[in-house]
VOVEX-56634 format. One line per field, with one value per residue (C-alpha): residue number from 1; x, z, y. Coordinates in steps of 0.2 Angstrom, whole numbers, plus 2048, in hexadecimal, padded with zeros to 3 digits. Layout:
BEGIN
nr	[NUM/...]
px	[X/...]
pz	[Z/...]
py	[Y/...]
// end
This chain:
BEGIN
nr	[1/2/3/4/5/6/7/8/9/10/11/12/13/14/15/16/17/18/19/20/21/22/23/24/25/26/27/28/29/30/31/32/33/34/35/36/37/38/39/40/41/42/43/44/45/46/47/48/49/50/51/52/53/54/55/56/57/58/59/60/61/62/63/64/65/66/67/68/69/70/71/72/73/74/75/76/77/78/79/80/81/82/83/84/85/86/87/88/89/90/91/92/93/94/95/96/97/98/99/100/101/102/103/104/105/106/107/108/109/110/111/112/113/114/115/116/117/118/119/120/121/122/123/124/125/126/127/128/129/130/131/132/133/134/135/136/137/138/139/140/141/142/143/144/145/146/147/148/149/150/151/152/153/154/155/156/157/158/159/160/161/162/163/164/165/166/167/168/169/170/171/172/173/174/175/176/177/178/179/180/181/182/183/184/185/186/187/188/189/190/191/192/193/194/195/196/197/198/199/200/201/202/203/204/205/206/207/208/209/210/211/212/213/214/215/216/217/218/219/220/221/222/223/224/225/226/227/228/229/230/231/232/233/234/235/236/237/238/239/240/241/242/243/244/245/246/247/248/249/250/251/252/253/254/255/256/257/258/259/260/261/262/263/264/265/266/267/268/269/270/271/272/273/274/275/276/277/278/279/280/281/282/283/284/285/286/287/288/289/290/291/292/293/294/295/296/297/298/299/300/301/302/303/304/305/306/307/308/309/310/311/312/313/314/315/316/317/318/319/320/321/322/323/324/325/326/327/328/329/330/331/332/333/334/335/336/337/338/339/340/341/342/343/344/345/346/347/348/349/350/351/352/353/354/355/356/357/358/359/360/361/362/363/364/365/366/367/368/369/370/371/372/373/374/375/376/377/378/379/380/381/382/383/384]
px	[CD1/CCF/CBD/CC2/CC3/CB7/CA7/CAA/C9C/CA3/CB4/CAB/CA3/CB4/CBC/CAE/CAE/CC0/CC0/CB1/CB2/C9F/C92/C86/C92/C99/C88/C84/C94/C91/C7E/C7A/C6F/C77/C72/C78/C89/C8A/C86/C93/CA0/C9B/C9C/CAD/CB3/CAC/CB5/CC6/CC4/CC8/CC0/CC2/CBB/CB9/CA8/CA6/C9C/CA9/CA6/CAF/CC1/CCB/CD5/CE7/CDF/CD3/CE1/CEB/CDD/CD4/CE1/CE3/CD0/CCF/CDC/CD3/CC2/CCA/CD1/CC0/CB8/CA6/C9D/C90/C9D/C9C/CAB/CA3/CA3/CB5/CBA/CB1/CB7/CCA/CC9/CC1/CCE/CDD/CD6/CD0/CC1/CB2/CB7/CC9/CC1/CB6/CC4/CCE/CC0/CB5/CA6/C9B/C9C/C8A/C8E/C9D/C93/C86/C92/C9C/C8B/C85/C96/C94/C83/C88/C96/C8D/C9B/C9E/CAD/CAF/CAD/CAA/CB6/CB0/CB4/CBF/CBD/CC5/CC5/CBF/CCA/CBE/CC0/CD3/CD2/CC6/CD0/CE0/CD7/CCF/CE0/CE8/CD9/CDB/CEE/CEA/CDD/CE9/CF6/CEA/CE4/CF6/CFA/CEB/CEF/D01/CFA/CF0/CFF/CF8/CFF/D08/D03/D0B/D18/D17/D28/D2A/D3C/D45/D53/D62/D59/D56/D68/D6E/D66/D54/D57/D63/D57/D49/D54/D57/D46/D3E/D4A/D42/D30/D2C/D19/D1A/D16/D21/D1C/D29/D22/D2F/D30/D37/D33/D26/D1E/D1E/D1B/D08/D05/D0F/D05/CF5/CF9/CFC/D0F/D16/D27/D32/D44/D51/D59/D53/D4C/D58/D4B/D40/D2F/D1D/D18/D0F/D20/D2F/D41/D4E/D60/D67/D78/D82/D84/D92/D8E/D9C/D9D/D99/D9E/DA2/DB2/DC0/DB8/DC4/DC2/DCA/DDB/DD9/DE6/DDA/DC8/DC1/DB0/DB4/DB9/DA9/D9E/DA4/D9B/D89/D81/D73/D6A/D59/D4D/D4F/D4D/D51/D5F/D6B/D69/D6C/D7B/D82/D7F/D88/D96/D98/D98/DA5/DB0/DAF/DA2/D8F/D85/D83/D72/D6C/D64/D60/D56/D54/D51/D52/D63/D60/D5E/D6C/D78/D74/D76/D87/D8E/D8B/D91/D9D/D8F/D91/D86/D87/D81/D84/D91/D85/D78/D84/D8F/D8D/D92/DA1/DA7/DA6/DB0/DA2/DA0/DAD/DAC/DB5/DB4/DAC/DB8/DAE/DA7/D95/D8B/D78/D6F/D65/D57/D45/D36/D26/D16/D17/D10/D11/D10/D18/D12/D1F/D23/D25/D30/D3B/D3C/D41/D4E/D56/D56/D61/D6C/D6F/D71/D7F/D88/D87/D8A/D96]
pz	[F23/F14/F0F/EFE/F04/EFA/F00/F09/F00/EF0/EF4/EF9/EE8/EDF/EE9/EE5/ED3/ED0/ED9/ED0/EBF/EBE/EC4/EC8/ED3/EDB/EDF/EE8/EF2/EF9/EFB/EEF/EE0/ECF/ECB/EDC/ED9/EC8/ECF/EDD/ED0/EC6/ED4/ED9/EC7/EC7/ED8/ED1/EC0/EB7/EB1/EBD/EB1/E9F/E9C/E90/E8C/E96/EA5/EAE/EAB/EB8/EB1/EB8/EC5/ECB/ECD/ED7/EE3/EE6/EF1/EFB/EFC/F01/F0F/F15/F16/F20/F2D/F2E/F31/F2D/F1E/F29/F2C/F22/F1D/F27/F37/F34/F32/F41/F4D/F47/F4A/F5C/F60/F5B/F63/F73/F73/F69/F69/F62/F55/F50/F4D/F44/F38/F36/F3B/F49/F5A/F57/F47/F4F/F5D/F51/F46/F54/F5D/F4C/F4A/F5B/F57/F46/F4E/F5E/F69/F75/F6E/F7A/F8C/F91/F9D/FA0/F90/F8A/F84/F87/F7A/F80/F7C/F6D/F69/F69/F5D/F51/F51/F4C/F3F/F38/F37/F2E/F22/F1E/F1B/F0E/F06/F05/EFD/EF0/EEB/EEA/EDE/ED3/ED3/ECE/EC0/EBA/EBA/EC8/ED9/EE0/EF2/F03/F0E/F21/F29/F3C/F41/F50/F55/F4C/F3B/F3B/F3B/F29/F24/F22/F1B/F0D/F09/F07/EFD/EF0/EF0/EED/EDE/ED7/EDC/EE0/EE0/EEE/EFF/F0E/F20/F2E/F3F/F4D/F5D/F67/F63/F71/F69/F57/F58/F5C/F4D/F42/F48/F45/F33/F36/F33/F24/F2B/F3A/F3A/F48/F54/F52/F62/F67/F72/F63/F5F/F5E/F4F/F48/F44/F3A/F3B/F2D/F32/F26/F2E/F3F/F49/F55/F62/F6A/F7A/F77/F81/F80/F78/F85/F90/F9E/F97/F86/F8F/F9B/F9A/F9C/F9B/FA8/FB0/FC0/FB6/FAB/FB9/FC1/FB4/FB1/FA3/F98/F90/F89/F94/F9C/F91/F81/F77/F79/F8C/F8D/F82/F8E/F9D/F95/F91/FA3/FA9/F9C/FA2/FB4/FBD/FC0/FB6/FC1/FC3/FB4/FBA/FA9/F9D/F8C/F7A/F71/F69/F68/F7B/F7E/F74/F7D/F8E/F88/F82/F93/F9F/FA1/F9F/F93/F87/F7C/F6A/F58/F52/F42/F4E/F53/F43/F41/F53/F52/F42/F49/F58/F64/F6A/F6A/F69/F72/F6E/F7D/F87/F82/F70/F6E/F5E/F5A/F4B/F42/F36/F30/F39/F30/F33/F30/F1F/F19/F06/F01/EF2/EE4/EEA/EFC/EF6/EED/EFD/F07/EFA/EFB/F0E/F0C/F00/F0A/F1A/F12/F0A/F19/F27/F1E]
py	[B4B/B57/B5B/B54/B42/B38/B31/B21/B18/B1E/B16/B06/B06/B09/AFB/AEE/AF3/AF1/AE0/AD9/AE1/AE2/AEF/AE1/AD7/AE7/AEE/ADE/ADE/AEF/AEE/AFB/AFB/AFB/B0D/B13/B0B/B12/B24/B21/B1D/B2C/B38/B32/B34/B46/B4A/B43/B4A/B39/B29/B1B/B0D/B09/B03/AF4/AE5/ADB/AE5/AF3/AF4/AFF/B0D/B12/B1E/B11/B04/B12/B17/B06/AFE/B0D/B0F/AFC/AFF/B0E/B05/AF8/B04/B0D/AFC/B00/B06/B0E/B1C/B2C/B37/B46/B3B/B35/B47/B4D/B3F/B41/B54/B51/B43/B4E/B5E/B57/B62/B67/B79/B74/B69/B76/B82/B75/B70/B80/B75/B7B/B72/B6D/B64/B5C/B55/B4F/B46/B3E/B38/B31/B28/B20/B1A/B13/B0A/B05/B0B/B19/B22/B31/B36/B48/B50/B61/B6B/B5E/B4C/B3C/B2E/B1D/B0E/B0B/B1D/B1C/B0D/B15/B25/B1C/B12/B22/B2A/B1C/B1C/B2E/B2B/B1E/B29/B38/B2C/B25/B37/B3D/B2E/B32/B45/B40/B35/B44/B4F/B5A/B5F/B50/B4F/B52/B4A/B4C/B48/B46/B4D/B49/B55/B4D/B4C/B5E/B63/B5E/B4E/B54/B65/B5F/B51/B5E/B69/B5B/B55/B66/B68/B58/B5A/B6C/B69/B5D/B65/B60/B63/B60/B5C/B5E/B55/B46/B34/B34/B43/B3C/B29/B2C/B37/B2B/B1C/B26/B2B/B3E/B3C/B31/B2D/B31/B36/B34/B28/B17/B0E/B00/AF8/AF4/AFA/AF3/AEA/AF9/B02/AFE/B05/B07/B0C/B1A/B1F/B1F/B2E/B31/B3E/B48/B52/B64/B73/B85/B8B/B8D/B80/B78/B67/B6C/B6E/B5F/B52/B44/B41/B35/B32/B3C/B4C/B4A/B48/B58/B63/B66/B5C/B62/B53/B4D/B44/B33/B24/B2D/B24/B33/B33/B20/B22/B2F/B24/B16/B21/B28/B16/B11/B20/B19/B22/B22/B2F/B3F/B46/B50/B61/B68/B5D/B64/B5E/B6F/B71/B84/B85/B79/B83/B93/B8A/B83/B94/B9C/B8F/B80/B74/B65/B5C/B4C/B50/B4D/B5A/B5C/B63/B72/B72/B85/B89/B7D/B84/B95/B90/B95/B83/B75/B62/B54/B41/B38/B2D/B1E/B1D/B22/B1E/B1D/B17/B24/B20/B20/B19/B15/B0C/AF9/AF5/B08/B09/B1A/B23/B25/B37/B30/B22/B2E/B39/B29/B25/B36/B34/B25/B2D/B3D/B34/B29/B38/B45/B39/B2C]
// end
Protein backbone atom coordinates (compact mmCIF):
# COMPACT_ATOMS: atom_id res chain seq x y z
CA UNK A 1 0.00 0.00 0.00
CA UNK A 2 1.29 3.40 -0.88
CA UNK A 3 1.71 6.03 1.78
CA UNK A 4 -0.50 8.25 -0.38
CA UNK A 5 -3.61 6.08 0.14
CA UNK A 6 -6.24 8.34 1.72
CA UNK A 7 -7.36 8.13 5.30
CA UNK A 8 -10.03 5.44 5.68
CA UNK A 9 -12.33 7.74 7.64
CA UNK A 10 -12.05 10.30 4.85
CA UNK A 11 -13.06 7.66 2.33
CA UNK A 12 -16.06 6.70 4.47
CA UNK A 13 -17.05 10.37 4.56
CA UNK A 14 -16.81 10.56 0.76
CA UNK A 15 -18.96 7.48 0.24
CA UNK A 16 -21.63 8.63 2.70
CA UNK A 17 -21.80 12.13 1.22
CA UNK A 18 -22.14 10.83 -2.33
CA UNK A 19 -24.86 8.43 -1.24
CA UNK A 20 -26.90 10.86 0.86
CA UNK A 21 -26.20 14.16 -0.91
CA UNK A 22 -26.33 15.96 2.41
CA UNK A 23 -23.67 16.69 5.05
CA UNK A 24 -26.21 16.25 7.82
CA UNK A 25 -27.39 12.82 6.70
CA UNK A 26 -23.86 11.71 5.77
CA UNK A 27 -22.45 12.73 9.16
CA UNK A 28 -25.14 10.72 10.91
CA UNK A 29 -24.44 7.68 8.71
CA UNK A 30 -20.73 7.56 9.57
CA UNK A 31 -21.03 8.67 13.20
CA UNK A 32 -19.20 11.95 12.76
CA UNK A 33 -20.14 15.48 13.63
CA UNK A 34 -20.94 17.67 10.64
CA UNK A 35 -17.78 19.81 11.14
CA UNK A 36 -15.65 16.65 11.34
CA UNK A 37 -17.15 15.30 8.13
CA UNK A 38 -16.69 18.63 6.39
CA UNK A 39 -13.05 18.63 7.46
CA UNK A 40 -12.60 15.04 6.23
CA UNK A 41 -13.94 15.95 2.78
CA UNK A 42 -11.73 19.04 2.67
CA UNK A 43 -8.62 17.01 3.57
CA UNK A 44 -9.43 14.45 0.91
CA UNK A 45 -9.92 17.19 -1.68
CA UNK A 46 -6.59 18.72 -0.69
CA UNK A 47 -4.82 15.37 -1.00
CA UNK A 48 -6.33 14.72 -4.42
CA UNK A 49 -5.98 18.26 -5.68
CA UNK A 50 -9.55 18.56 -6.94
CA UNK A 51 -13.06 19.40 -5.76
CA UNK A 52 -15.22 16.41 -4.93
CA UNK A 53 -18.50 18.25 -4.38
CA UNK A 54 -20.30 21.36 -5.50
CA UNK A 55 -21.90 22.94 -2.46
CA UNK A 56 -25.31 24.46 -2.95
CA UNK A 57 -28.63 25.12 -1.29
CA UNK A 58 -29.86 21.77 -2.55
CA UNK A 59 -27.07 19.84 -0.91
CA UNK A 60 -23.74 18.32 -1.95
CA UNK A 61 -23.55 17.44 -5.66
CA UNK A 62 -20.65 15.06 -6.45
CA UNK A 63 -18.20 16.07 -9.15
CA UNK A 64 -16.80 13.64 -11.75
CA UNK A 65 -13.79 12.71 -9.57
CA UNK A 66 -16.10 11.90 -6.67
CA UNK A 67 -18.24 9.68 -8.91
CA UNK A 68 -15.07 7.89 -10.07
CA UNK A 69 -13.61 7.35 -6.62
CA UNK A 70 -16.71 6.70 -4.50
CA UNK A 71 -17.58 3.22 -5.91
CA UNK A 72 -13.96 2.12 -5.51
CA UNK A 73 -13.84 3.52 -1.98
CA UNK A 74 -17.09 1.78 -1.08
CA UNK A 75 -15.75 -1.55 -2.37
CA UNK A 76 -12.50 -1.01 -0.46
CA UNK A 77 -14.34 -0.29 2.77
CA UNK A 78 -16.32 -3.49 2.26
CA UNK A 79 -13.10 -5.49 1.87
CA UNK A 80 -11.57 -3.87 4.96
CA UNK A 81 -14.70 -4.71 6.91
CA UNK A 82 -14.30 -2.31 9.83
CA UNK A 83 -14.18 1.46 10.21
CA UNK A 84 -12.04 1.07 13.33
CA UNK A 85 -9.10 0.14 11.07
CA UNK A 86 -6.59 2.83 10.04
CA UNK A 87 -4.58 3.12 6.84
CA UNK A 88 -1.36 2.78 8.85
CA UNK A 89 -2.57 -0.51 10.33
CA UNK A 90 -3.55 -1.83 6.91
CA UNK A 91 -0.18 -0.90 5.46
CA UNK A 92 1.71 -2.50 8.35
CA UNK A 93 -0.30 -5.72 8.33
CA UNK A 94 -0.08 -6.18 4.56
CA UNK A 95 3.68 -5.65 4.66
CA UNK A 96 4.00 -8.19 7.47
CA UNK A 97 1.76 -10.73 5.71
CA UNK A 98 3.76 -10.46 2.47
CA UNK A 99 7.23 -10.40 4.02
CA UNK A 100 6.59 -13.12 6.61
CA UNK A 101 8.58 -11.34 9.30
CA UNK A 102 8.76 -7.99 11.05
CA UNK A 103 12.33 -7.49 9.82
CA UNK A 104 11.26 -8.04 6.20
CA UNK A 105 8.22 -5.79 6.60
CA UNK A 106 10.41 -3.09 8.11
CA UNK A 107 12.76 -3.25 5.13
CA UNK A 108 9.85 -3.12 2.68
CA UNK A 109 8.09 -0.14 4.28
CA UNK A 110 10.87 1.83 5.92
CA UNK A 111 8.94 1.69 9.19
CA UNK A 112 10.67 0.53 12.34
CA UNK A 113 9.96 -2.96 13.65
CA UNK A 114 8.59 -1.38 16.83
CA UNK A 115 6.11 0.71 14.82
CA UNK A 116 5.00 -2.35 12.88
CA UNK A 117 4.55 -4.38 16.07
CA UNK A 118 2.44 -1.62 17.57
CA UNK A 119 0.30 -1.13 14.45
CA UNK A 120 -0.39 -4.86 14.05
CA UNK A 121 -1.14 -5.25 17.76
CA UNK A 122 -3.53 -2.28 17.64
CA UNK A 123 -5.19 -3.78 14.55
CA UNK A 124 -5.79 -7.06 16.36
CA UNK A 125 -7.35 -5.17 19.27
CA UNK A 126 -9.53 -3.06 16.96
CA UNK A 127 -10.82 -6.18 15.20
CA UNK A 128 -10.97 -8.38 18.29
CA UNK A 129 -9.00 -11.10 16.48
CA UNK A 130 -5.64 -12.80 16.78
CA UNK A 131 -4.08 -12.21 13.38
CA UNK A 132 -0.56 -13.65 13.70
CA UNK A 133 1.32 -16.35 15.57
CA UNK A 134 5.05 -16.03 16.18
CA UNK A 135 7.36 -18.78 14.88
CA UNK A 136 10.80 -17.75 16.04
CA UNK A 137 11.87 -14.79 13.93
CA UNK A 138 9.06 -15.33 11.43
CA UNK A 139 5.30 -15.11 11.75
CA UNK A 140 2.42 -17.27 10.62
CA UNK A 141 -0.97 -15.79 9.82
CA UNK A 142 -3.92 -17.27 11.65
CA UNK A 143 -6.99 -18.20 9.55
CA UNK A 144 -8.49 -14.84 10.55
CA UNK A 145 -5.23 -13.16 9.58
CA UNK A 146 -5.20 -14.79 6.15
CA UNK A 147 -8.75 -13.62 5.52
CA UNK A 148 -7.92 -10.07 6.62
CA UNK A 149 -4.76 -9.97 4.50
CA UNK A 150 -6.69 -10.94 1.39
CA UNK A 151 -9.41 -8.40 2.12
CA UNK A 152 -6.89 -5.63 2.73
CA UNK A 153 -5.05 -6.50 -0.48
CA UNK A 154 -8.26 -6.30 -2.50
CA UNK A 155 -9.13 -3.03 -0.78
CA UNK A 156 -5.80 -1.52 -1.79
CA UNK A 157 -6.28 -2.73 -5.37
CA UNK A 158 -9.65 -0.94 -5.51
CA UNK A 159 -8.19 2.25 -4.08
CA UNK A 160 -5.25 2.23 -6.49
CA UNK A 161 -7.70 1.90 -9.36
CA UNK A 162 -9.87 4.71 -8.03
CA UNK A 163 -6.90 7.03 -7.55
CA UNK A 164 -5.62 6.15 -11.02
CA UNK A 165 -8.99 7.05 -12.51
CA UNK A 166 -9.03 10.39 -10.74
CA UNK A 167 -5.44 11.09 -11.86
CA UNK A 168 -6.36 10.23 -15.45
CA UNK A 169 -9.36 12.60 -15.23
CA UNK A 170 -6.95 15.30 -14.08
CA UNK A 171 -4.61 14.59 -16.99
CA UNK A 172 -1.84 13.41 -14.68
CA UNK A 173 0.13 10.16 -14.61
CA UNK A 174 -2.31 7.42 -15.51
CA UNK A 175 -1.47 4.60 -13.15
CA UNK A 176 0.14 1.18 -13.22
CA UNK A 177 -0.81 -2.26 -14.54
CA UNK A 178 0.64 -5.38 -12.92
CA UNK A 179 0.64 -8.43 -15.21
CA UNK A 180 1.24 -11.97 -14.03
CA UNK A 181 2.95 -13.79 -16.90
CA UNK A 182 3.21 -17.56 -17.25
CA UNK A 183 5.90 -18.85 -19.66
CA UNK A 184 4.08 -18.92 -23.01
CA UNK A 185 2.74 -15.38 -22.66
CA UNK A 186 6.29 -14.02 -22.36
CA UNK A 187 7.36 -15.25 -25.81
CA UNK A 188 5.46 -12.99 -28.24
CA UNK A 189 1.98 -12.25 -26.95
CA UNK A 190 2.78 -10.06 -23.95
CA UNK A 191 5.82 -8.22 -25.42
CA UNK A 192 3.89 -7.21 -28.55
CA UNK A 193 0.92 -6.09 -26.44
CA UNK A 194 3.16 -3.99 -24.22
CA UNK A 195 4.87 -2.44 -27.26
CA UNK A 196 1.53 -1.35 -28.76
CA UNK A 197 0.09 -0.21 -25.45
CA UNK A 198 3.16 1.83 -24.53
CA UNK A 199 2.89 3.58 -27.88
CA UNK A 200 -0.64 4.68 -26.95
CA UNK A 201 -0.18 5.27 -23.22
CA UNK A 202 3.49 6.03 -22.49
CA UNK A 203 2.71 7.41 -19.03
CA UNK A 204 1.17 4.17 -17.74
CA UNK A 205 3.66 1.99 -15.86
CA UNK A 206 3.58 -1.74 -16.56
CA UNK A 207 5.08 -4.30 -14.18
CA UNK A 208 5.48 -7.93 -15.30
CA UNK A 209 5.63 -10.59 -12.59
CA UNK A 210 6.86 -13.93 -13.93
CA UNK A 211 5.94 -17.32 -12.53
CA UNK A 212 3.78 -20.39 -12.79
CA UNK A 213 0.05 -20.49 -12.21
CA UNK A 214 0.71 -21.74 -8.68
CA UNK A 215 3.07 -18.80 -8.05
CA UNK A 216 0.73 -16.13 -9.42
CA UNK A 217 -2.82 -17.21 -8.53
CA UNK A 218 -2.37 -16.12 -4.91
CA UNK A 219 -1.11 -12.60 -5.73
CA UNK A 220 -3.95 -12.29 -8.27
CA UNK A 221 -6.54 -13.23 -5.66
CA UNK A 222 -5.01 -10.80 -3.15
CA UNK A 223 -4.93 -7.80 -5.49
CA UNK A 224 -1.16 -7.62 -6.01
CA UNK A 225 -1.55 -8.69 -9.66
CA UNK A 226 -4.24 -7.25 -11.94
CA UNK A 227 -4.48 -10.02 -14.53
CA UNK A 228 -2.80 -13.35 -15.24
CA UNK A 229 -1.77 -14.57 -18.70
CA UNK A 230 -1.16 -18.15 -19.76
CA UNK A 231 -2.69 -21.57 -20.19
CA UNK A 232 -6.22 -21.78 -18.83
CA UNK A 233 -7.13 -24.45 -16.31
CA UNK A 234 -9.36 -27.08 -17.89
CA UNK A 235 -10.49 -28.34 -14.49
CA UNK A 236 -12.04 -24.98 -13.67
CA UNK A 237 -11.32 -22.52 -10.91
CA UNK A 238 -12.82 -21.37 -7.67
CA UNK A 239 -15.62 -18.84 -7.88
CA UNK A 240 -13.24 -15.97 -7.10
CA UNK A 241 -11.40 -16.25 -10.45
CA UNK A 242 -12.71 -15.99 -14.00
CA UNK A 243 -11.05 -17.13 -17.25
CA UNK A 244 -11.29 -15.76 -20.79
CA UNK A 245 -9.94 -17.72 -23.76
CA UNK A 246 -7.91 -15.65 -26.25
CA UNK A 247 -6.25 -18.13 -28.63
CA UNK A 248 -5.35 -21.78 -29.12
CA UNK A 249 -1.73 -22.89 -28.95
CA UNK A 250 -0.43 -26.06 -30.60
CA UNK A 251 2.75 -27.30 -28.89
CA UNK A 252 5.31 -29.25 -30.89
CA UNK A 253 8.07 -31.67 -29.99
CA UNK A 254 11.29 -29.63 -29.78
CA UNK A 255 14.80 -31.09 -30.10
CA UNK A 256 18.30 -30.16 -31.20
CA UNK A 257 19.17 -29.81 -34.87
CA UNK A 258 20.37 -33.17 -36.22
CA UNK A 259 18.38 -35.16 -33.66
CA UNK A 260 17.86 -38.86 -34.63
CA UNK A 261 14.07 -38.42 -34.62
CA UNK A 262 14.30 -35.95 -37.51
CA UNK A 263 15.25 -38.78 -39.89
CA UNK A 264 13.07 -41.48 -38.32
CA UNK A 265 10.66 -43.16 -40.74
CA UNK A 266 7.90 -43.32 -38.15
CA UNK A 267 7.09 -41.83 -34.77
CA UNK A 268 5.46 -44.15 -32.28
CA UNK A 269 5.19 -44.31 -28.55
CA UNK A 270 8.07 -46.72 -28.14
CA UNK A 271 10.53 -44.54 -30.05
CA UNK A 272 9.46 -41.41 -28.14
CA UNK A 273 9.73 -43.19 -24.79
CA UNK A 274 13.32 -44.14 -25.62
CA UNK A 275 14.49 -40.53 -25.21
CA UNK A 276 14.77 -38.40 -22.10
CA UNK A 277 12.03 -35.76 -21.76
CA UNK A 278 12.36 -32.35 -20.11
CA UNK A 279 8.97 -31.14 -18.94
CA UNK A 280 7.30 -28.88 -16.35
CA UNK A 281 6.10 -30.19 -13.02
CA UNK A 282 3.32 -32.69 -12.51
CA UNK A 283 -0.28 -31.49 -12.83
CA UNK A 284 0.66 -28.53 -15.04
CA UNK A 285 -1.40 -28.39 -18.26
CA UNK A 286 1.57 -29.04 -20.57
CA UNK A 287 2.64 -32.08 -18.57
CA UNK A 288 -0.90 -33.47 -18.73
CA UNK A 289 -1.04 -32.84 -22.49
CA UNK A 290 2.25 -34.71 -22.90
CA UNK A 291 0.97 -37.68 -20.91
CA UNK A 292 -2.16 -37.81 -23.07
CA UNK A 293 -0.01 -37.58 -26.21
CA UNK A 294 2.17 -40.51 -25.13
CA UNK A 295 -0.83 -42.68 -24.37
CA UNK A 296 -2.42 -41.77 -27.71
CA UNK A 297 0.86 -42.86 -29.34
CA UNK A 298 0.51 -46.29 -27.74
CA UNK A 299 2.70 -46.21 -24.63
CA UNK A 300 2.60 -45.19 -21.00
CA UNK A 301 4.49 -41.95 -20.27
CA UNK A 302 8.07 -42.74 -19.19
CA UNK A 303 9.52 -41.24 -15.99
CA UNK A 304 10.54 -37.60 -16.30
CA UNK A 305 13.95 -37.17 -14.68
CA UNK A 306 14.34 -33.45 -15.43
CA UNK A 307 11.43 -31.24 -14.45
CA UNK A 308 11.92 -27.64 -15.53
CA UNK A 309 9.64 -24.72 -16.38
CA UNK A 310 12.39 -22.31 -17.51
CA UNK A 311 12.53 -22.02 -21.30
CA UNK A 312 16.12 -20.72 -21.13
CA UNK A 313 17.26 -23.75 -19.15
CA UNK A 314 15.31 -26.17 -21.35
CA UNK A 315 16.87 -24.64 -24.46
CA UNK A 316 20.40 -25.20 -23.19
CA UNK A 317 19.64 -28.77 -22.15
CA UNK A 318 18.18 -29.55 -25.58
CA UNK A 319 21.12 -28.11 -27.50
CA UNK A 320 23.61 -30.33 -25.69
CA UNK A 321 21.71 -33.63 -25.67
CA UNK A 322 19.18 -35.86 -27.40
CA UNK A 323 16.49 -34.89 -24.90
CA UNK A 324 13.03 -33.83 -26.06
CA UNK A 325 10.44 -31.39 -24.81
CA UNK A 326 6.91 -30.34 -25.66
CA UNK A 327 6.63 -26.58 -26.11
CA UNK A 328 4.98 -23.94 -28.22
CA UNK A 329 7.24 -23.08 -31.19
CA UNK A 330 6.60 -19.40 -30.34
CA UNK A 331 8.62 -19.85 -27.15
CA UNK A 332 11.74 -20.89 -29.09
CA UNK A 333 11.12 -19.02 -32.35
CA UNK A 334 14.62 -17.49 -32.50
CA UNK A 335 16.37 -20.85 -32.04
CA UNK A 336 14.08 -22.57 -34.53
CA UNK A 337 14.60 -19.87 -37.17
CA UNK A 338 18.38 -20.02 -36.63
CA UNK A 339 18.39 -23.79 -37.10
CA UNK A 340 19.78 -24.46 -33.61
CA UNK A 341 16.66 -26.36 -32.63
CA UNK A 342 14.08 -28.24 -34.68
CA UNK A 343 10.39 -29.02 -34.23
CA UNK A 344 8.26 -32.00 -35.16
CA UNK A 345 4.48 -32.27 -34.92
CA UNK A 346 3.44 -34.67 -32.18
CA UNK A 347 2.07 -38.09 -33.21
CA UNK A 348 -1.28 -37.11 -31.67
CA UNK A 349 -2.59 -33.53 -31.92
CA UNK A 350 -1.90 -31.41 -28.84
CA UNK A 351 -3.55 -28.07 -28.20
CA UNK A 352 -4.12 -25.83 -25.22
CA UNK A 353 -6.23 -22.75 -24.65
CA UNK A 354 -4.33 -19.61 -23.69
CA UNK A 355 -6.03 -16.66 -22.15
CA UNK A 356 -6.53 -14.19 -19.34
CA UNK A 357 -7.47 -14.92 -15.74
CA UNK A 358 -8.86 -12.15 -13.51
CA UNK A 359 -10.68 -11.85 -10.22
CA UNK A 360 -14.40 -12.48 -10.50
CA UNK A 361 -16.13 -9.12 -10.54
CA UNK A 362 -12.92 -7.23 -11.37
CA UNK A 363 -13.69 -3.76 -12.71
CA UNK A 364 -10.77 -2.58 -14.84
CA UNK A 365 -9.92 1.07 -15.18
CA UNK A 366 -10.09 2.57 -18.66
CA UNK A 367 -6.36 1.98 -19.18
CA UNK A 368 -6.57 -1.60 -17.89
CA UNK A 369 -9.54 -2.22 -20.18
CA UNK A 370 -7.55 -0.92 -23.16
CA UNK A 371 -4.62 -3.18 -22.26
CA UNK A 372 -7.02 -6.12 -22.07
CA UNK A 373 -8.46 -5.25 -25.47
CA UNK A 374 -4.97 -5.16 -26.98
CA UNK A 375 -4.25 -8.58 -25.48
CA UNK A 376 -7.26 -9.93 -27.34
CA UNK A 377 -6.23 -8.25 -30.60
CA UNK A 378 -2.58 -9.34 -30.46
CA UNK A 379 -3.51 -12.88 -29.45
CA UNK A 380 -5.84 -13.16 -32.42
CA UNK A 381 -3.25 -11.80 -34.85
CA UNK A 382 -0.09 -13.55 -33.68
CA UNK A 383 -1.59 -16.96 -33.05
CA UNK A 384 -4.33 -17.07 -35.67
